[in-house]
C-alpha positions as CSV (number, residue, x, y, z in Angstrom):
1,M,-56.4,-11.0,-3.6
2,N,-54.8,-11.9,-6.9
3,D,-54.1,-15.9,-6.8
4,D,-51.0,-15.4,-8.5
5,N,-49.9,-14.2,-5.1
6,L,-51.0,-16.6,-2.9
7,I,-50.1,-19.9,-1.3
8,Y,-51.5,-21.9,1.3
9,I,-50.2,-22.3,4.7
10,D,-51.9,-24.9,7.0
11,N,-54.7,-24.5,4.8
12,Q,-54.6,-20.9,5.5
13,P,-54.3,-18.2,2.4
14,V,-51.0,-16.0,2.6
15,A,-50.2,-13.2,0.4
16,I,-46.3,-13.9,-1.0
17,N,-45.8,-9.9,-1.2
18,G,-42.1,-10.6,-2.5
19,E,-40.7,-12.8,0.4
20,K,-37.7,-14.6,-1.1
21,N,-38.0,-17.6,0.5
22,L,-40.6,-20.0,2.4
23,L,-39.3,-19.9,5.9
24,Q,-39.4,-16.3,6.5
25,L,-43.3,-15.9,4.8
26,I,-44.1,-18.8,7.4
27,R,-42.6,-17.0,10.0
28,N,-44.8,-13.9,9.1
29,T,-48.4,-15.8,9.6
30,G,-47.3,-16.0,13.4
31,V,-45.5,-19.8,13.2
32,D,-42.2,-20.0,14.6
33,L,-40.5,-23.0,12.9
34,P,-37.0,-24.0,14.2
35,T,-34.0,-23.2,13.0
36,F,-30.2,-23.8,13.8
37,C,-28.4,-22.3,10.9
38,Y,-30.7,-20.1,9.5
39,H,-30.0,-16.0,10.0
40,S,-30.9,-13.3,7.8
41,E,-27.7,-11.8,8.1
42,L,-25.6,-14.9,6.6
43,S,-26.3,-17.0,3.1
44,V,-28.8,-19.4,2.9
45,Y,-27.1,-23.3,4.1
46,G,-29.9,-25.4,5.0
47,A,-28.2,-27.8,6.8
48,C,-30.0,-28.4,10.2
49,R,-33.2,-29.8,8.3
50,M,-35.1,-28.3,11.3
51,C,-37.2,-25.9,9.4
52,V,-38.7,-28.7,7.1
53,V,-42.2,-28.6,6.0
54,E,-44.3,-30.9,3.7
55,I,-45.7,-29.6,0.3
56,E,-47.8,-31.3,-1.1
57,G,-46.9,-32.8,-4.4
58,Q,-43.0,-32.4,-3.1
59,G,-43.1,-34.2,0.2
60,I,-40.6,-33.0,3.0
61,V,-38.4,-29.8,1.7
62,A,-36.5,-27.3,3.9
63,S,-38.2,-24.2,3.8
64,C,-35.1,-21.7,4.2
65,S,-34.0,-22.9,0.9
66,I,-37.1,-22.8,-1.5
67,P,-39.1,-19.4,-2.8
68,P,-42.8,-19.4,-2.5
69,Q,-44.5,-21.3,-5.2
70,P,-47.8,-19.5,-5.8
71,G,-50.9,-21.9,-5.4
72,S,-48.7,-24.3,-3.3
73,R,-50.4,-25.9,-0.4
74,V,-47.8,-26.0,2.7
75,L,-48.4,-28.0,6.2
76,T,-45.7,-27.0,8.7
77,N,-46.8,-29.5,11.4
78,S,-48.0,-32.5,9.7
79,P,-47.3,-36.2,11.1
80,R,-44.1,-36.6,8.8
81,V,-43.6,-33.2,9.7
82,Q,-43.2,-34.0,13.2
83,R,-41.3,-37.2,13.0
84,V,-38.8,-35.8,10.7
85,R,-37.7,-32.8,13.1
86,R,-37.9,-35.1,16.3
87,T,-35.6,-37.6,14.2
88,V,-33.2,-34.5,13.1
89,L,-33.0,-33.6,17.3
90,E,-32.3,-37.0,18.5
91,L,-29.6,-37.5,16.2
92,L,-28.2,-34.0,17.0
93,L,-28.2,-35.0,21.1
94,A,-26.6,-38.4,20.1
95,N,-24.1,-36.9,19.0
96,H,-23.8,-33.9,20.9
97,E,-21.9,-33.9,24.4
98,R,-24.7,-33.7,26.9
99,D,-23.0,-32.0,30.4
100,C,-25.9,-29.3,30.1
101,T,-25.5,-28.7,33.2
102,T,-22.4,-27.2,33.3
103,C,-22.4,-26.0,30.2
104,E,-21.6,-22.3,29.7
105,K,-24.9,-22.3,27.1
106,N,-27.0,-23.7,30.0
107,G,-30.1,-22.0,29.7
108,H,-29.2,-20.0,26.4
109,C,-28.6,-22.9,23.8
110,K,-30.9,-23.5,21.2
111,L,-30.3,-27.4,21.1
112,Q,-31.7,-27.0,24.5
113,E,-34.4,-25.1,23.6
114,L,-35.4,-27.0,21.3
115,A,-35.1,-30.7,22.6
116,N,-37.4,-29.0,25.6
117,R,-39.8,-27.3,23.0
118,F,-40.5,-30.6,21.0
119,G,-40.4,-33.0,24.7
120,I,-37.3,-35.0,23.5
121,R,-37.0,-36.7,27.0
122,K,-35.0,-40.4,25.6
123,V,-32.8,-40.5,22.3
124,R,-33.1,-43.9,20.9
125,F,-29.5,-43.6,19.4
126,G,-26.1,-44.6,21.4
127,E,-23.8,-41.8,22.9
128,R,-20.8,-40.2,20.9
129,D,-17.9,-42.9,21.4
130,V,-15.2,-40.0,20.7
131,K,-14.2,-37.4,23.1
132,L,-12.2,-34.6,20.8
133,P,-10.1,-32.2,22.7
134,I,-11.3,-29.1,23.6
135,D,-9.5,-25.7,22.7
136,D,-9.0,-23.2,24.8
137,S,-5.7,-21.8,23.4
138,G,-7.0,-18.4,22.5
139,S,-7.2,-15.4,24.2
140,S,-11.0,-14.5,24.4
141,I,-12.8,-17.8,22.5
142,V,-13.3,-21.5,24.0
143,R,-14.1,-24.1,21.2
144,D,-15.2,-27.7,21.8
145,P,-16.0,-29.4,19.2
146,N,-17.5,-32.1,21.3
147,K,-20.9,-29.6,21.6
148,C,-20.8,-28.8,17.4
149,I,-23.9,-29.5,15.3
150,L,-22.4,-28.8,12.1
151,C,-24.7,-26.0,11.6
152,G,-22.0,-24.1,10.0
153,D,-23.3,-20.5,11.3
154,C,-20.0,-19.9,12.5
155,V,-17.9,-20.7,9.0
156,R,-20.6,-18.5,7.6
157,M,-19.9,-15.6,10.1
158,C,-16.3,-15.9,9.7
159,S,-16.2,-15.7,5.9
160,E,-18.9,-14.2,4.7
161,V,-19.4,-11.2,7.4
162,Q,-15.6,-11.0,8.9
163,G,-13.8,-12.2,5.6
164,I,-11.7,-14.0,7.2
165,G,-12.4,-17.6,7.1
166,I,-10.4,-19.0,9.7
167,L,-13.2,-22.1,10.4
168,D,-14.1,-24.4,8.1
169,F,-15.7,-28.3,7.7
170,S,-12.9,-30.8,6.5
171,N,-13.1,-34.7,6.4
172,R,-16.2,-36.5,5.3
173,G,-19.0,-38.4,7.2
174,S,-19.2,-39.7,10.4
175,Q,-15.4,-37.8,10.4
176,V,-16.7,-34.1,9.4
177,R,-15.4,-31.0,11.4
178,V,-15.2,-27.6,11.8
179,T,-11.9,-26.7,12.6
180,P,-9.1,-24.2,11.6
181,A,-7.1,-25.0,9.1
182,F,-4.5,-28.2,9.2
183,N,-6.9,-28.5,12.5
184,K,-4.7,-26.0,14.5
185,K,-5.6,-24.3,17.8
186,I,-7.2,-21.1,17.8
187,A,-4.2,-19.4,18.8
188,E,-2.4,-20.6,16.0
189,V,-4.1,-19.4,13.0
190,D,-5.1,-15.9,12.4
191,C,-8.0,-15.3,14.1
192,V,-8.4,-11.7,15.2
193,G,-10.4,-12.9,18.6
194,C,-13.6,-10.7,17.4
195,G,-16.0,-13.5,18.8
196,Q,-18.9,-13.1,16.2
197,C,-18.9,-16.6,15.9
198,T,-19.4,-17.3,19.2
199,A,-22.6,-14.7,18.7
200,V,-24.3,-17.2,15.7
201,C,-23.4,-20.6,17.4
202,P,-26.5,-21.9,18.6
203,T,-24.9,-24.5,21.4
204,G,-22.0,-24.1,23.6
205,A,-19.3,-25.3,20.8
206,L,-17.9,-21.5,20.9
207,V,-18.3,-19.5,23.7
208,V,-16.3,-16.6,25.1
209,K,-13.5,-17.4,27.8
210,K,-14.6,-16.8,30.9
211,E,-12.4,-15.5,33.6
212,T,-15.0,-14.4,36.3
213,D,-12.8,-16.5,38.5
214,K,-9.8,-14.1,38.5
215,A,-12.2,-11.3,39.1
216,W,-12.9,-12.6,42.3
217,A,-9.8,-13.9,43.7
218,A,-8.8,-10.0,43.1
219,L,-12.1,-8.8,44.7
220,H,-11.5,-10.9,47.7
221,N,-7.7,-10.0,48.2
222,P,-7.0,-7.5,50.3
223,N,-3.9,-6.3,49.3
224,L,-5.2,-4.8,46.0
225,L,-7.4,-1.5,45.4
226,V,-9.8,-3.3,42.3
227,V,-11.0,-0.4,40.1
228,A,-13.3,-1.3,37.1
229,Q,-14.0,1.2,34.0
230,V,-17.1,0.3,32.2
231,A,-17.2,0.9,28.4
232,P,-19.9,3.2,26.6
233,A,-21.5,0.2,24.6
234,V,-21.9,-2.0,27.9
235,R,-24.6,0.3,29.6
236,V,-27.2,0.1,26.7
237,A,-27.3,-3.8,26.9
238,L,-26.4,-5.4,30.2
239,G,-30.5,-4.8,31.0
240,E,-31.5,-7.1,28.5
241,E,-29.6,-10.1,30.5
242,F,-32.2,-9.4,33.6
243,G,-35.6,-9.0,31.4
244,L,-35.1,-4.8,30.8
245,P,-36.0,-3.6,27.6
246,A,-33.4,-3.6,24.8
247,G,-31.5,-0.4,25.0
248,Q,-32.8,1.0,28.4
249,I,-29.4,2.9,30.0
250,V,-28.7,1.3,32.9
251,T,-25.5,3.3,33.7
252,G,-26.3,3.9,36.9
253,K,-27.5,0.4,37.9
254,V,-24.4,-0.5,36.4
255,V,-22.2,1.1,38.6
256,A,-24.1,0.4,41.7
257,A,-23.6,-3.4,40.7
258,L,-20.1,-3.5,40.4
259,K,-20.2,-1.6,44.1
260,R,-22.0,-4.1,45.7
261,L,-19.9,-6.9,44.0
262,G,-17.1,-5.2,46.2
263,F,-15.0,-3.1,43.6
264,D,-13.6,0.0,45.6
265,K,-13.9,2.7,42.3
266,V,-16.0,2.3,39.5
267,F,-14.5,4.5,36.3
268,D,-16.2,5.3,32.8
269,T,-13.8,4.4,29.9
270,C,-15.6,7.0,28.1
271,L,-13.4,9.8,30.1
272,A,-10.4,7.9,28.4
273,A,-12.3,8.2,24.7
274,D,-12.2,11.9,25.3
275,L,-8.3,11.8,25.7
276,T,-8.6,9.3,22.7
277,I,-10.0,12.2,20.5
278,L,-7.7,15.1,21.5
279,E,-4.6,13.1,20.7
280,E,-6.1,11.2,17.2
281,T,-7.2,14.5,16.6
282,Q,-3.6,15.8,17.0
283,E,-2.9,13.4,14.9
284,F,-5.2,13.5,12.4
285,I,-5.0,17.5,11.6
286,E,-0.6,16.8,11.5
287,R,-1.2,14.2,9.2
288,L,-3.3,16.7,6.9
289,E,-0.7,19.9,7.1
290,R,1.9,18.1,6.7
291,K,0.7,16.3,3.6
292,G,1.5,12.8,5.9
293,R,0.0,9.5,4.1
294,L,-3.7,9.5,4.0
295,P,-6.2,8.2,5.4
296,L,-5.4,7.8,8.9
297,F,-7.5,4.9,9.8
298,T,-8.5,4.5,13.6
299,S,-7.0,1.7,16.1
300,C,-9.6,1.7,18.8
301,C,-11.0,-1.6,17.6
302,P,-8.2,-4.3,19.1
303,A,-9.9,-7.3,16.0
304,W,-9.4,-4.2,13.7
305,V,-5.6,-3.9,14.5
306,K,-4.9,-7.3,14.5
307,Y,-6.7,-7.9,10.9
308,A,-4.4,-5.3,9.9
309,E,-1.2,-6.6,11.4
310,Y,-2.0,-10.2,10.0
311,N,-3.4,-9.3,6.3
312,E,-2.2,-5.7,5.5
313,P,1.0,-4.8,7.2
314,G,1.5,-2.1,4.2
315,L,-1.0,-0.2,6.3
316,L,0.4,-0.3,10.0
317,D,2.2,3.3,9.6
318,Q,-1.5,4.6,8.6
319,L,-3.3,3.0,11.9
320,S,-3.5,5.8,14.5
321,S,-1.0,5.6,17.0
322,C,-3.4,6.2,19.6
323,R,-4.0,3.5,22.4
324,S,-7.6,2.4,22.6
325,P,-9.5,4.1,25.3
326,Q,-9.0,0.9,27.3
327,Q,-5.8,1.0,27.2
328,M,-5.0,4.6,27.8
329,F,-7.5,4.2,30.8
330,G,-5.0,1.8,32.1
331,S,-2.1,4.1,31.6
332,L,-3.7,6.6,33.4
333,V,-4.6,4.8,36.1
334,K,-1.3,3.1,36.8
335,K,1.3,5.5,35.7
336,Y,-0.6,8.9,37.1
337,W,-3.4,8.1,39.6
338,A,-1.8,5.7,41.2
339,K,1.0,8.0,42.1
340,S,-1.8,10.5,43.7
341,L,-2.7,7.7,46.4
342,S,1.0,6.8,46.8
343,K,0.4,3.4,45.7
344,K,2.5,0.9,43.4
345,P,1.2,-0.1,39.7
346,E,0.8,-3.4,41.1
347,E,-0.9,-2.7,44.4
348,I,-3.9,-1.6,42.0
349,F,-5.6,-4.2,39.9
350,V,-7.8,-2.9,36.8
351,V,-10.7,-4.7,35.4
352,S,-12.4,-3.5,32.3
353,I,-16.2,-4.0,31.3
354,M,-16.5,-4.6,27.8
355,P,-18.3,-5.6,25.0
356,C,-15.8,-7.0,23.3
357,T,-14.4,-10.7,22.8
358,A,-11.1,-8.9,21.5
359,K,-10.4,-6.6,24.3
360,K,-9.2,-9.7,26.3
361,F,-6.1,-10.3,23.8
362,E,-5.4,-6.3,23.9
363,A,-4.4,-6.3,27.3
364,A,-2.4,-9.2,27.5
365,R,-0.5,-7.5,24.4
366,P,3.2,-6.6,25.4
367,E,2.6,-3.1,24.5
368,F,0.9,-2.3,27.2
369,S,2.8,-3.8,29.8
370,E,6.0,-2.6,32.2
371,N,8.0,-4.7,34.2
372,K,5.5,-7.6,33.2
373,A,2.8,-5.5,35.3
374,R,0.1,-4.9,32.7
375,D,-1.6,-1.7,32.2
376,V,-5.2,-3.0,31.9
377,D,-4.9,-6.5,34.5
378,L,-8.0,-8.4,33.2
379,V,-10.9,-7.8,31.0
380,L,-14.5,-9.1,31.4
381,T,-17.1,-8.8,28.9
382,T,-21.2,-7.7,29.4
383,Q,-21.8,-11.8,29.8
384,E,-19.4,-12.3,32.4
385,L,-20.4,-9.3,34.6
386,A,-24.6,-10.7,34.6
387,Q,-22.6,-14.1,35.7
388,M,-21.1,-12.5,38.3
389,I,-24.1,-10.3,39.0
390,R,-26.3,-13.4,39.8
391,E,-23.7,-15.2,40.9
392,F,-23.9,-12.5,43.8
393,G,-27.6,-12.9,44.0
394,L,-28.3,-9.0,43.2
395,D,-31.4,-8.1,41.7
396,F,-30.3,-6.2,38.9
397,A,-33.7,-4.2,38.2
398,D,-34.6,-2.9,41.2
399,L,-30.9,-1.7,42.0
400,D,-31.2,2.0,42.9
401,A,-29.0,3.9,40.7
402,E,-25.4,4.8,41.9
403,S,-23.1,7.5,39.6
404,F,-19.5,6.7,38.8
405,D,-16.6,7.8,40.9
406,M,-14.4,11.4,40.7
407,P,-12.3,12.3,39.0
408,L,-12.2,9.5,36.3
409,G,-15.8,9.2,35.8
410,F,-16.7,12.3,34.2
411,T,-17.2,12.4,30.5
412,T,-18.6,13.9,27.6
413,G,-21.6,13.1,24.7
414,A,-18.3,12.6,22.2
415,G,-17.1,9.9,24.8
416,V,-20.2,7.8,24.8
417,I,-20.8,7.6,20.9
418,F,-17.5,5.6,20.8
419,G,-20.1,2.6,21.5
420,A,-21.6,3.0,17.9
421,S,-20.1,2.7,14.4
422,G,-19.6,6.1,13.3
423,G,-19.2,7.5,16.6
424,V,-15.4,7.7,17.3
425,V,-15.1,9.9,13.6
426,E,-18.2,11.7,14.6
427,A,-16.4,12.7,17.8
428,V,-13.1,13.2,16.1
429,L,-15.0,15.7,13.7
430,R,-16.6,18.1,16.6
431,N,-12.8,18.5,17.8
432,A,-11.3,18.8,14.6
433,Y,-13.7,21.5,13.1
434,E,-13.1,24.1,15.7
435,I,-8.9,23.7,15.9
436,L,-9.2,23.9,11.8
437,S,-11.7,26.7,11.6
438,G,-11.1,28.5,14.7
439,E,-14.6,28.3,15.3
440,T,-16.9,27.2,17.8
441,L,-19.0,24.3,16.4
442,E,-22.4,24.8,17.2
443,Q,-24.2,22.1,15.6
444,V,-22.5,19.3,16.6
445,N,-24.5,16.1,15.1
446,F,-22.9,14.4,11.8
447,E,-25.7,12.3,11.1
448,A,-24.2,10.9,7.7
449,V,-21.9,9.0,9.4
450,R,-24.2,6.8,12.2
451,G,-26.4,3.8,11.3
452,F,-26.3,0.8,10.3
453,K,-25.1,0.9,6.4
454,D,-21.7,-1.4,5.7
455,L,-20.1,2.3,4.1
456,K,-20.8,5.5,5.5
457,E,-19.0,8.4,4.2
458,T,-19.3,12.3,4.2
459,S,-17.2,15.4,3.0
460,V,-17.3,18.4,5.8
461,A,-15.6,21.9,4.6
462,V,-13.3,23.7,7.0
463,K,-12.1,27.4,6.1
464,G,-11.9,26.2,2.0
465,R,-10.6,22.9,3.0
466,E,-12.4,19.1,2.3
467,V,-12.2,16.4,4.9
468,K,-13.5,13.4,3.7
469,V,-14.3,10.6,6.3
470,G,-15.4,6.8,5.9
471,V,-16.5,4.5,8.6
472,V,-16.9,0.9,7.4
473,H,-18.1,-2.0,10.0
474,G,-17.8,-5.7,10.3
475,L,-14.3,-6.8,8.7
476,G,-15.5,-8.4,5.5
477,N,-17.0,-4.5,4.4
478,V,-13.4,-3.4,5.3
479,K,-11.8,-5.7,3.0
480,R,-13.8,-4.7,0.4
481,L,-13.5,-0.7,1.1
482,L,-9.1,-1.5,1.4
483,Q,-9.3,-3.4,-1.8
484,D,-11.4,0.0,-3.8
485,I,-8.9,2.3,-2.1
486,K,-5.8,0.2,-3.4
487,A,-7.8,0.3,-6.8
488,G,-8.1,4.1,-6.5
489,K,-12.5,3.9,-6.4
490,A,-12.3,5.4,-3.3
491,E,-10.4,8.2,-1.0
492,Y,-10.7,9.1,2.2
493,D,-8.8,11.3,4.6
494,L,-9.8,9.3,7.9
495,I,-11.8,6.1,8.5
496,E,-13.2,4.7,11.3
497,V,-13.0,0.4,11.4
498,M,-15.1,-1.7,13.7
499,A,-14.7,-5.3,13.4
500,C,-18.2,-5.7,14.5
501,P,-21.2,-5.2,12.8
502,G,-22.9,-2.0,14.5
503,G,-19.8,-1.5,16.3
504,C,-19.1,-2.0,20.0
505,I,-23.1,-2.7,20.7
506,G,-22.6,-5.7,18.5
507,G,-19.8,-7.0,20.2
508,A,-19.5,-10.3,20.2
509,G,-19.0,-10.3,24.8
510,Q,-22.5,-8.1,24.5
511,P,-25.8,-10.3,25.2
512,I,-26.7,-12.5,21.9
513,A,-28.6,-10.1,19.6
514,G,-30.1,-9.6,16.0
515,T,-29.4,-6.5,14.1
516,E,-32.7,-5.0,15.4
517,T,-31.6,-5.2,18.9
518,K,-28.4,-3.8,17.9
519,Q,-30.0,-0.7,16.4
520,V,-32.1,0.0,19.3
521,R,-28.8,-0.2,21.2
522,G,-27.3,2.7,18.7
523,R,-30.5,4.6,19.0
524,A,-29.8,4.6,23.0
525,I,-26.0,5.7,22.6
526,Y,-26.9,8.5,20.7
527,K,-29.9,9.0,22.9
528,A,-27.5,9.3,26.2
529,D,-25.0,11.6,24.1
530,K,-27.7,14.2,23.5
531,L,-28.7,14.2,27.4
532,S,-25.1,14.8,28.3
533,Q,-24.1,18.6,29.1
534,L,-21.0,18.6,27.6
535,R,-20.8,16.9,24.1
536,K,-17.6,17.9,22.6
537,S,-14.6,15.9,24.0
538,Q,-12.4,18.9,24.4
539,D,-14.7,20.4,26.8
540,N,-14.2,18.1,29.5
541,P,-12.5,19.6,32.2
542,I,-11.0,16.7,33.8
543,V,-9.1,15.5,30.4
544,A,-8.2,19.6,30.6
545,Q,-6.7,19.3,34.0
546,L,-4.9,15.7,33.4
547,Y,-3.0,17.8,30.5
548,R,-1.8,20.5,33.2
549,N,-0.7,18.1,35.4
550,W,0.6,15.4,34.0
551,L,0.1,14.9,29.5
552,E,1.6,18.8,28.9
553,K,-0.6,18.9,25.7
554,P,-2.5,16.7,22.8
555,G,1.2,15.0,20.9
556,S,3.4,15.8,23.4
557,E,6.4,13.5,24.4
558,Q,4.8,12.7,27.7
559,A,1.3,11.8,25.8
560,H,2.9,9.4,23.1
561,R,5.2,8.0,25.8
562,N,1.7,7.5,28.0
563,L,-1.4,7.6,25.6
564,H,1.0,5.7,21.9
565,T,2.1,2.7,20.9
566,K,2.9,0.8,17.3
567,Y,2.0,-2.1,16.3
568,R,3.9,-4.5,13.8
569,T,3.7,-7.7,11.1
570,R,2.1,-10.7,12.9
571,A,3.0,-14.3,12.0
572,K,-0.3,-16.0,10.2
573,I,-0.2,-19.1,10.8
574,S,2.9,-20.6,13.4
575,G,3.9,-24.8,13.1
576,E,5.8,-26.9,11.1
577,E,6.2,-26.9,7.5
578,I,4.9,-29.2,5.2
579,E,7.2,-30.7,2.6
580,L,6.7,-31.1,-1.3
581,L,7.9,-33.6,-4.0
582,T,10.9,-34.4,-1.9
583,G,12.4,-33.8,1.3
584,R,15.5,-31.3,1.4
585,E,18.3,-32.5,0.6
586,E,21.7,-30.8,0.0
587,N,22.7,-29.6,-3.2
588,K,19.0,-28.7,-4.3
589,V,17.8,-25.2,-4.5
590,D,15.1,-24.5,-1.5
591,I,11.8,-23.1,-2.3
592,E,9.6,-21.5,-0.1
593,V,5.7,-21.0,-0.4
594,C,4.0,-19.1,1.8
595,V,0.5,-20.5,2.4
596,G,-0.3,-18.1,5.8
597,A,-3.8,-16.2,5.7
598,C,-2.7,-13.3,3.9
599,C,-0.7,-15.0,1.1
600,Y,-3.5,-17.5,0.6
601,Q,-6.3,-15.3,0.2
602,K,-4.0,-13.5,-2.5
603,G,-3.5,-16.8,-4.4
604,S,-0.4,-18.5,-3.1
605,Y,-1.9,-21.8,-3.6
606,D,-2.1,-21.5,-6.7
607,T,1.3,-20.2,-7.0
608,L,2.5,-23.3,-4.9
609,R,0.8,-25.8,-7.5
610,E,2.2,-23.6,-10.6
611,F,5.8,-24.6,-9.1
612,M,5.1,-28.2,-8.7
613,K,3.3,-28.4,-12.3
614,Q,6.3,-26.0,-13.8
615,A,8.7,-28.4,-11.8
616,E,7.6,-31.1,-13.6
617,Q,7.5,-29.8,-16.9
618,L,10.8,-28.7,-16.8
619,N,12.1,-31.7,-15.0
620,L,13.5,-30.1,-12.1
621,S,11.5,-32.1,-9.7
622,E,14.1,-33.4,-8.2
623,Q,16.6,-29.9,-7.8
624,V,14.3,-28.1,-5.3
625,N,13.1,-28.7,-1.4
626,L,9.3,-27.3,-2.6
627,H,7.9,-26.8,0.2
628,A,4.9,-24.6,1.9
629,T,5.3,-22.7,5.0
630,F,3.3,-20.4,7.1
631,C,4.7,-17.3,7.3
632,M,7.9,-15.2,6.2
633,E,8.1,-12.5,8.5
634,G,8.8,-8.9,7.2
635,C,7.4,-9.9,4.1
636,Q,5.3,-6.3,2.6
637,H,3.4,-7.3,-0.6
638,S,1.9,-10.9,-1.3
639,P,2.1,-14.0,-2.2
640,S,5.5,-14.1,-0.6
641,V,8.6,-17.0,-1.7
642,K,11.7,-17.7,-0.4
643,I,14.5,-19.1,-3.2
644,D,17.9,-20.3,-1.2
645,G,16.8,-17.5,1.1
646,E,15.8,-14.7,-0.7
647,M,12.5,-13.1,-0.2
648,L,10.5,-12.4,-3.0
649,E,7.4,-10.8,-3.1
650,E,3.6,-10.6,-5.3
651,I,4.8,-14.0,-7.2
652,S,1.6,-14.8,-9.3
653,P,1.7,-18.1,-11.2
654,D,2.4,-16.4,-14.0
655,K,6.0,-15.7,-12.8
656,V,6.8,-19.0,-11.5
657,E,8.0,-20.3,-15.1
658,S,10.3,-17.6,-15.4
659,L,12.0,-17.7,-11.6
660,L,12.4,-21.5,-12.1
661,K,14.1,-21.0,-15.2
662,T,16.6,-18.0,-13.8
663,K,16.9,-19.4,-10.7
664,V,17.2,-23.1,-11.1
665,L,17.4,-24.1,-14.6
666,S,20.5,-21.8,-15.5
667,R,22.2,-23.7,-12.6
668,V,21.7,-27.2,-14.0
669,R,22.6,-25.7,-17.7
670,R,26.0,-24.2,-15.7
671,G,26.3,-27.5,-14.1
672,K,25.6,-26.8,-10.7
673,L,23.2,-29.2,-10.9
674,R,22.6,-32.7,-11.8
675,V,19.9,-33.3,-13.7
676,V,18.2,-37.2,-13.1
């Protein structure tokens, strides 16, 4: 073996073989070095210091942030290393809320796990003396800063993977906190509710908002008919919570468990996914043939929709107007199925079992309520369903499989693949091809749009027409793709967007898992499709019956009324304005600079600083009320500025001097403002 490729770990020679950091190389030898802040999907941060090792001649170092050096000798468990690790753990525990028995992460907490692993039974340091308020203002996420260990996982996930960056470090020293901008609550900033921060948080500082109590209350209410709909991704993940292999298809056990819990009917969201495909395909073809604005973006993912409302209002008319399958199902039950039972909508309680935390926000949107009655009354994540099953005392692994109830439990493989990235666009292609070509599609697999690549794309030739489609998952990838489209570097007819890496199988409401497990789930989704007798949405006989009896045809007025919606520009950050230079006074020019998320990301902070600089250089500081505001409703192109109420858009720093001269200095020269 070449000595130039060797390193000695615990006196054993180990080949480096291209590993970029010492931590991963050590783990390859079978030594599980502990970490809080290391994730292969995120940048190396090196904050927690749990992965320390001792290197001869260098002392104690963090193994995650140092490359392997040929010939170096590394000890992973020396007395010095043991002391450092134990001290780090004790310090973290001293500053951590210790209500472990009632914590949401009890039994799944990395801090708890490592304290047990290293035998920490007593903490030599005192407990935290200040209890910070818990933020449960959001619909999807609960943030408890008292349990934060400052590992930065959530910060990097939100910024690097999702490209949003609503969380960051503030203050210094012992006052350091992870918080949204200006210490706002989650509900007051541009959080899209994807929940990916909760999936990487090693403690209970960020958790999915639990609503199982509402489900129990409904199940125990004799006046309600309680209906469950189950999303496709749930069936390949729930088993993991009960010791079953990752990716095992447990559809029948899920149905059996829900019926044992007391649900009156258990239906399949995949039926509504088939409905979505027929409506979305119709919308897509109309745009193709009438030269409508393209690309058409899918709208099944509520976190993506909310992201667009916050950051890309100019694209909202390119989002499909189709409701998500969850909301189509709610409308179907409350407005059609209820009538067949001679029941009022309020007498039926619809519970969605979803892999997604953002679905909680979506179900509460006013667009999906009628006379204050929601189409979907409650959303439970896969994690929450697992909690209810354990609370009831069911042996999930031993349950005999049961089938979905009819008629709303019949689906096709096209509906099932909605659970994986690329599934929506593949299902659309299976339908669109037959409509555009007039031919039967025999080979229904579109392999190019499957898998975990950041961006997947393909072209499909139909009767001399080339249809270009793209698939992107993870909002950070979405952000980069949109920049390429605007720059003319990319062109598509149809784009599927999923906020979570891997699509719904990687939703934050699923059992927490790494990339490999998500890939296993994805393969299971396509296996379920392959085993389906019908694999095209247009072949679903129940969907055909719904159109005959209720919806008329895809794209009809009746279908639009019940299955479609529209979206709006959303405020970025709510709250007070920040005064700059002077307070507000009469006879001054009022200048507002938006520093909400979208404008901030496009340089509004630099614009704001340039206003301050140029106002001083032009001796106009006393002539303006300059202040920052968190949102200007109705703006389309960032950064946005208002001068005496006049909305101005795309105001970059190089335009500031000219604006001050024309809007302020000209008034001074005309004698309408005095110079101090």
